[in-house]
C-alpha positions as CSV (number, residue, x, y, z in Angstrom):
1,M,27.7,46.3,70.3
2,L,25.9,47.7,73.2
3,N,23.4,50.4,72.7
4,R,22.6,52.6,75.8
5,S,19.4,53.8,74.5
6,E,18.3,50.1,73.7
7,L,19.2,49.1,77.3
8,L,17.1,52.0,78.6
9,R,13.9,51.1,76.4
10,D,13.9,47.3,75.5
11,P,13.5,46.1,79.2
12,L,9.9,48.0,78.7
13,L,8.9,45.1,76.5
14,A,9.5,42.5,79.4
15,L,7.9,44.7,81.7
16,A,4.8,45.1,79.6
17,G,4.4,41.4,79.2
18,V,4.8,40.6,82.7
19,L,2.1,43.3,83.7
20,Y,-0.2,42.1,81.1
21,L,-0.1,38.5,82.4
22,L,-0.4,39.4,86.1
23,P,-3.9,40.3,87.5
24,L,-3.2,44.0,87.0
25,P,-5.2,46.4,85.0
26,P,-4.3,45.9,81.3
27,A,-3.7,49.7,80.9
28,W,-0.4,49.4,83.0
29,S,1.0,47.1,80.2
30,T,-0.4,49.1,77.6
31,G,1.4,52.2,78.9
32,A,4.8,50.4,79.0
33,V,4.5,48.9,75.4
34,L,3.5,52.4,74.0
35,A,6.4,54.2,75.6
36,W,8.7,51.4,74.1
37,L,7.1,51.9,70.5
38,V,7.4,55.8,70.9
39,L,11.0,55.5,71.7
40,Q,11.6,52.9,69.0
41,L,10.3,55.4,66.4
42,L,12.2,58.2,67.7
43,D,15.5,56.5,67.8
44,G,15.1,55.0,64.4
45,P,17.8,55.3,61.7
46,A,18.5,58.8,60.7
47,G,17.4,58.1,57.3
48,D,13.9,57.0,58.4
49,R,13.1,59.4,60.9
50,W,11.0,61.6,58.2
51,R,8.6,58.8,58.5
52,H,9.0,57.5,62.1
53,W,8.7,60.8,63.9
54,P,5.3,61.7,62.3
55,L,4.1,58.3,63.2
56,A,5.4,58.9,66.8
57,A,3.7,62.3,66.9
58,L,0.4,60.4,65.9
59,L,0.8,57.8,68.4
60,L,1.3,60.5,71.0
61,A,-1.7,62.5,69.9
62,L,-3.9,59.3,70.0
63,V,-2.6,57.8,73.3
64,R,-5.5,58.4,75.4
65,P,-8.2,55.9,73.6
66,W,-5.5,53.2,73.6
67,V,-4.6,53.7,77.2
68,R,-8.0,54.4,78.6
69,G,-9.8,51.8,76.2
70,E,-12.2,54.6,74.8
71,M,-12.4,53.0,71.3
72,P,-15.0,50.2,70.5
73,H,-14.0,47.0,72.3
74,P,-12.7,44.5,71.3
75,V,-12.4,45.7,67.5
76,S,-11.6,49.2,66.2
77,A,-10.1,51.3,63.6
78,E,-7.4,52.1,66.2
79,D,-6.5,48.5,66.3
80,L,-5.3,48.4,62.8
81,L,-3.7,51.8,63.1
82,L,-1.6,50.5,65.9
83,L,-0.7,47.2,64.0
84,A,0.4,49.5,61.1
85,L,2.5,51.7,63.2
86,S,4.3,48.9,65.0
87,F,5.0,47.0,62.0
88,V,6.7,50.3,60.4
89,A,8.6,50.9,63.6
90,S,10.4,47.4,63.3
91,T,10.9,47.1,59.5
92,G,14.5,46.8,58.4
93,L,16.0,46.2,61.9
94,T,19.4,44.4,61.4
95,V,19.9,41.1,62.6
96,A,22.3,42.2,65.3
97,R,19.6,44.5,66.5
98,W,17.0,41.3,66.7
99,Q,19.5,39.3,68.5
100,R,19.6,42.0,71.3
101,L,16.0,42.7,71.3
102,L,14.5,39.2,71.3
103,P,15.5,38.1,74.7
104,W,13.5,40.9,76.2
105,L,10.3,39.4,74.7
106,L,10.8,36.2,76.5
107,P,10.7,36.8,80.3
108,P,6.9,37.3,80.5
109,L,6.7,33.3,79.7
110,A,8.0,32.6,83.3
111,V,4.5,33.8,84.5
112,A,3.3,30.6,83.2
113,L,5.3,28.6,85.6
114,F,2.9,29.7,88.4
115,A,-0.1,28.5,86.2
116,G,-3.0,27.4,88.5
117,P,-5.6,24.6,88.1
118,R,-7.3,24.4,84.7
119,P,-8.9,26.4,83.3
120,W,-6.3,29.0,84.3
121,T,-6.8,32.8,83.3
122,P,-3.4,34.5,83.5
123,N,-4.9,38.1,84.1
124,P,-8.9,38.0,84.5
125,L,-8.8,41.6,83.8
126,A,-7.4,40.9,80.1
127,G,-9.3,37.8,79.2
128,V,-8.4,34.0,79.1
129,N,-8.0,33.9,75.4
130,Q,-6.1,37.2,75.2
131,G,-3.6,35.9,78.0
132,A,-3.3,32.6,75.8
133,Y,-2.6,34.5,72.7
134,L,0.4,36.2,74.1
135,L,1.7,33.0,75.4
136,G,1.3,31.4,72.2
137,L,3.0,34.2,70.4
138,L,6.1,34.3,72.9
139,T,6.2,30.6,72.5
140,V,6.9,30.7,68.8
141,A,9.5,33.2,69.3
142,A,11.1,31.0,71.8
143,A,11.1,28.1,69.4
144,A,12.5,30.4,66.7
145,W,15.3,31.7,69.0
146,T,16.1,28.3,70.3
147,S,16.3,26.6,66.8
148,A,18.5,29.6,65.5
149,L,21.2,29.8,68.2
150,P,24.3,28.3,67.1
151,G,26.0,25.1,68.8
152,P,24.7,21.8,70.0
153,L,21.1,21.7,71.6
154,R,22.4,21.2,75.3
155,Q,23.6,24.7,74.9
156,R,20.3,26.0,73.9
157,W,18.4,24.7,76.8
158,P,17.0,28.2,78.1
159,G,15.0,28.8,75.0
160,A,13.8,25.2,75.2
161,V,12.6,25.7,78.7
162,L,10.8,28.8,77.6
163,M,9.0,27.1,74.8
164,L,8.0,24.2,77.0
165,V,6.7,26.6,79.9
166,G,4.7,28.6,77.2
167,L,3.3,25.3,75.9
168,W,2.3,24.3,79.6
169,G,0.7,27.8,80.1
170,M,-1.5,27.5,77.1
171,W,-2.5,24.0,78.0
172,R,-3.5,25.2,81.5
173,T,-5.6,28.0,79.9
174,G,-7.4,25.7,77.9
175,S,-7.2,27.8,74.9
176,R,-7.6,25.4,71.9
177,A,-7.0,28.0,69.2
178,C,-3.7,29.3,70.6
179,L,-2.1,26.0,71.4
180,V,-2.9,24.5,68.0
181,A,-2.0,27.6,66.1
182,S,1.5,27.7,68.0
183,L,2.1,24.0,67.2
184,L,1.1,24.2,63.7
185,A,3.2,27.4,63.1
186,G,6.4,25.6,64.3
187,L,5.4,22.8,61.9
188,A,5.0,25.3,59.1
189,V,8.4,27.0,59.6
190,L,10.1,23.4,59.9
191,L,8.4,22.5,56.6
192,A,9.4,26.0,55.1
193,E,13.3,25.3,56.1
194,R,13.2,21.8,54.8
195,A,11.8,22.8,51.5
196,R,14.4,25.7,51.3
197,R,17.2,23.2,51.7
198,G,15.6,20.8,49.2
199,Q,14.8,18.1,51.9
200,P,11.8,16.0,51.8
201,L,8.6,17.0,53.6
202,L,6.8,13.7,54.0
203,R,8.5,12.5,57.2
204,P,7.8,15.3,59.2
205,L,4.2,15.7,58.0
206,L,3.7,12.1,58.9
207,L,5.2,12.5,62.2
208,A,2.9,15.4,63.0
209,A,-0.2,13.6,61.8
210,I,0.8,10.5,64.2
211,A,1.5,12.8,67.1
212,G,-1.6,14.6,66.7
213,A,-3.6,11.4,66.4
214,A,-1.8,9.9,69.5
215,A,-2.6,13.1,71.5
216,L,-6.3,13.1,70.6
217,G,-6.6,9.3,71.4
218,L,-4.7,9.7,74.8
219,K,-7.1,12.5,75.7
220,N,-10.4,10.5,74.7
221,L,-8.7,7.4,76.6
222,L,-8.1,9.2,79.7
223,G,-11.3,11.4,79.5
224,H,-9.1,14.4,80.1
225,P,-10.8,17.7,79.3
226,G,-8.2,19.5,76.8
227,I,-8.3,20.1,73.0
228,G,-11.5,18.9,71.6
229,I,-15.1,20.0,70.6
230,D,-17.3,22.2,72.9
231,W,-20.6,21.8,71.3
232,T,-22.1,24.9,73.0
233,S,-19.3,27.2,72.0
234,D,-18.5,25.8,68.7
235,S,-22.1,25.9,67.6
236,G,-22.6,29.4,68.8
237,R,-19.3,30.4,66.7
238,V,-20.7,28.8,63.6
239,Q,-23.8,30.8,64.0
240,G,-21.8,34.0,64.5
241,Y,-19.8,33.3,61.4
242,G,-22.9,33.0,59.4
243,C,-24.3,36.3,60.5
244,W,-20.9,38.2,60.1
245,A,-20.4,36.7,56.8
246,G,-23.7,38.1,55.6
247,L,-23.4,41.6,57.0
248,P,-22.0,43.4,53.9
249,F,-25.0,42.0,51.9
250,S,-27.5,43.7,54.4
251,G,-27.9,46.9,52.6
252,D,-26.8,50.6,53.0
253,N,-23.6,50.3,50.9
254,R,-22.2,47.8,53.3
255,L,-20.9,45.7,50.7
256,L,-18.4,48.4,49.8
257,W,-17.2,49.4,53.3
258,G,-19.1,47.1,55.7
259,V,-20.8,48.3,58.8
260,G,-17.9,50.1,60.4
261,F,-16.3,49.9,63.8
262,H,-18.1,52.4,65.8
263,R,-21.5,50.3,66.6
264,P,-20.5,47.6,69.0
265,G,-23.5,45.6,70.1
266,A,-25.5,46.6,67.1
267,F,-25.1,43.3,65.0
268,C,-24.6,39.5,65.5
269,Q,-25.6,39.1,69.1
270,Q,-26.0,35.3,69.2
271,P,-25.9,34.1,72.8
272,I,-23.0,31.6,73.8
273,H,-22.8,30.4,77.3
274,G,-25.5,33.0,78.3
275,S,-23.8,36.0,77.0
276,P,-24.1,37.6,73.5
277,L,-21.3,37.0,70.8
278,S,-19.7,40.4,71.0
279,H,-17.4,39.6,67.9
280,A,-17.0,37.3,65.1
281,H,-14.5,34.9,66.8
282,N,-12.7,34.9,63.3
283,L,-10.3,37.8,62.3
284,F,-11.1,37.7,58.6
285,L,-14.9,37.4,58.8
286,Q,-14.7,40.4,61.4
287,L,-12.7,42.5,59.0
288,W,-15.0,41.6,56.1
289,G,-18.1,42.5,58.1
290,N,-16.7,45.7,59.5
291,T,-14.8,46.9,56.3
292,G,-16.5,45.1,53.3
293,L,-14.8,44.9,49.9
294,L,-12.4,47.6,50.7
295,G,-11.4,45.7,53.7
296,L,-10.8,42.5,51.4
297,L,-8.7,44.8,49.2
298,A,-6.6,45.8,52.2
299,M,-5.9,42.3,53.4
300,G,-5.1,41.3,49.9
301,L,-2.4,44.0,49.9
302,L,-1.0,42.8,53.0
303,A,-1.1,39.3,51.8
304,L,0.9,40.1,48.7
305,L,3.3,41.8,51.0
306,F,3.9,38.9,53.3
307,W,4.2,36.4,50.5
308,R,6.9,38.6,48.7
309,L,8.6,38.8,52.0
310,W,8.3,35.1,52.8
311,R,9.7,34.1,49.4
312,G,12.6,36.7,50.1
313,G,14.2,34.1,52.3
314,G,15.0,36.5,55.2
315,A,18.4,37.9,56.4
316,S,19.4,35.2,58.9
317,D,18.0,32.0,60.2
318,L,16.7,33.6,63.5
319,T,14.9,36.6,61.8
320,R,13.2,34.3,59.0
321,R,12.1,31.9,61.5
322,L,10.8,34.6,64.0
323,G,8.9,36.4,61.2
324,Q,7.5,33.5,59.6
325,G,6.4,31.7,62.9
326,A,4.8,34.9,64.1
327,L,2.8,35.3,60.9
328,V,1.6,31.7,60.6
329,Y,0.7,31.7,64.1
330,T,-1.3,35.0,63.8
331,L,-3.1,33.8,60.6
332,L,-4.1,30.4,62.1
333,Q,-5.4,31.8,65.5
334,G,-7.2,34.5,63.5
335,C,-9.4,31.8,62.0
336,F,-10.9,30.9,65.3
337,D,-10.7,34.1,67.3
338,V,-10.0,38.0,67.3
339,A,-7.8,38.1,70.6
340,L,-5.3,40.0,68.5
341,L,-7.9,42.9,68.5
342,H,-8.3,43.2,72.3
343,W,-5.3,44.9,73.7
344,P,-2.5,47.3,72.5
345,L,0.2,45.0,73.8
346,L,-0.9,42.2,71.5
347,Q,-0.9,44.4,68.5
348,V,2.4,45.8,69.0
349,A,4.0,42.5,69.9
350,T,2.5,40.7,66.9
351,A,3.4,43.4,64.2
352,T,6.9,43.9,65.7
353,L,7.6,40.0,65.4
354,V,6.2,39.7,61.9
355,A,8.5,42.7,61.0
356,A,11.5,40.4,61.5
357,L,10.7,39.3,57.9
358,T,12.2,42.7,56.7
359,A,15.3,42.2,58.7
360,T,18.6,43.2,57.0
361,A,22.2,41.8,57.4
362,G,23.4,45.3,58.7
363,S,26.1,45.7,56.1
364,A,24.0,45.5,52.9
365,P,21.1,48.0,52.1
366,A,17.5,47.0,52.7
367,V,15.8,46.5,49.4
368,D,12.0,46.0,49.1
369,P,11.3,42.8,47.4
370,G,10.7,43.5,43.8
371,S,12.1,47.0,44.0
372,S,15.6,48.0,42.7
373,A,15.8,51.2,45.1
374,P,18.0,50.5,48.2
375,S,17.6,52.5,51.4
376,P,20.8,52.4,53.6
377,R,20.3,51.2,57.3
378,T,22.5,51.4,60.3
């Protein structure tokens, strides 16, 4: 059933993604995606507006630092706040709502059709790894959409084409973390589906190992610059890992709450390719260094929540595969970079897609895993 308010606001997602991947100021995409998020909160189910509208008010009151980039870059407390706001805004959406929303996330992949020679940077103002991160996230979404559509494969070609375009775009950027994370996320969802159905897992694991070995062997045989080891970059990252891992042990109560977010450039400035390492290149070490033991507790709470949602099975094939794929992609990519914490669009898109794990069938009430208190949804 068409919803007029959705038709007015959801195109903002497609617009935000396209603006982000074109060589335009990232603030333009930030404005579009934050407008969508505010409208999403204001138009939420009546029973949820008691919590959605205060969050919308908070978002409006703090919109200046997000749009103008006034918080510490690339890692700030505002990044985590926006992730939480986006997740809450999309929790408990019905499967029908996701079926209408998801296609608006995919048009930005078409930008990759115009990829230039490697290394290709979709938007130099946003950054090569940051552009690749969005391409990878949308590729995972396209794969979930394609696999969950009914009918034979020949009727699902639009999603399959978008998925291949996304992979092509990531390959052109040369982002190893995003390309590998997207492929492994797809494999993880496939294994989860087979385990759910009681099917053996050995065959897909063997096929994936053979395909990976063949790809690396072909790369080395042809001498093609692609996925592989970059000793200058990788050794610098390893040095950065050691520095960020040791920050909470450097005194001043940092073990409890880390070094904070508001002193960029004060710690761990190892040079890579002639410029200082501005962040940990690892999402988990970054949060550990910035927030200490309390940050680990926060990550543990989220890990428990996502584990319970993963085990819950999901309301449909689409939302289960979408949420699981986005979650695995984010965690894997976070092991090698913190692209997620660079631009608001990436945070909104990531948290929104992961929230698909909380989708409801529509007719039944939404129940938090482990809770017996239902809350009606529309």
